[in-house]
C-alpha positions, 0 to 999 in steps of 0.5 A: 287509550288508558295509561296502563295499556299504553305503559304495557305496550311501550314496556313490551316494545322495549322488552323490559320486564316489570321489575326492569321498569321499576328499577328505571322508574323507581315505581314499585313492580306491584304499582306497575302490574296493578296499573297494567291490570287496570286495578289502580290508577296512577297519580300524575307523579307516577305517570311521570316517573313511568314515562321517564323510566320508558324514555317517553312522554306521559302523552305517548303512553296516554295514546297521543300521536308522535308527530314528526317536526322535520319538514320535508325538504321538497313538495315531491318529498312531502307527497311521498310522505303523504303516500306512504302514510295513507298506503294500505288504508281501507277505502272508508279511511281514504274517504275520510282523508279526502274529507279532511283535506276538503275541510282544510281547503274550505277553511282556508277560502275567505268567504265572499264579500259583497259591497252594498250600495252604500259602500259597506261590506257585507259577508 
């Protein structure tokens, strides 16, 4: 996602006008408008100022996921969270989830080791 698109989505979610965001971020309304239209690319400093004005991170405005850091208190809660997260996904996405889980499992499995006649281990 482009920064301007993320900025506009977050601004609208917060029900802020461009002028209100300008006041909160100390970035001119003209600059905010140009970034949202894609007519201008913000500097890193401007991105930080806008994110601060919106009360979020630059990463969020760039489309990075918000990941909850609170660990579920039990396995049941974890399974419930997973079920809620995948509920309503199309079959193709569910297959991708299954493939991802299979990949995680295979990555955790240690490769079989075989002992040679001389006692050394080959993998």
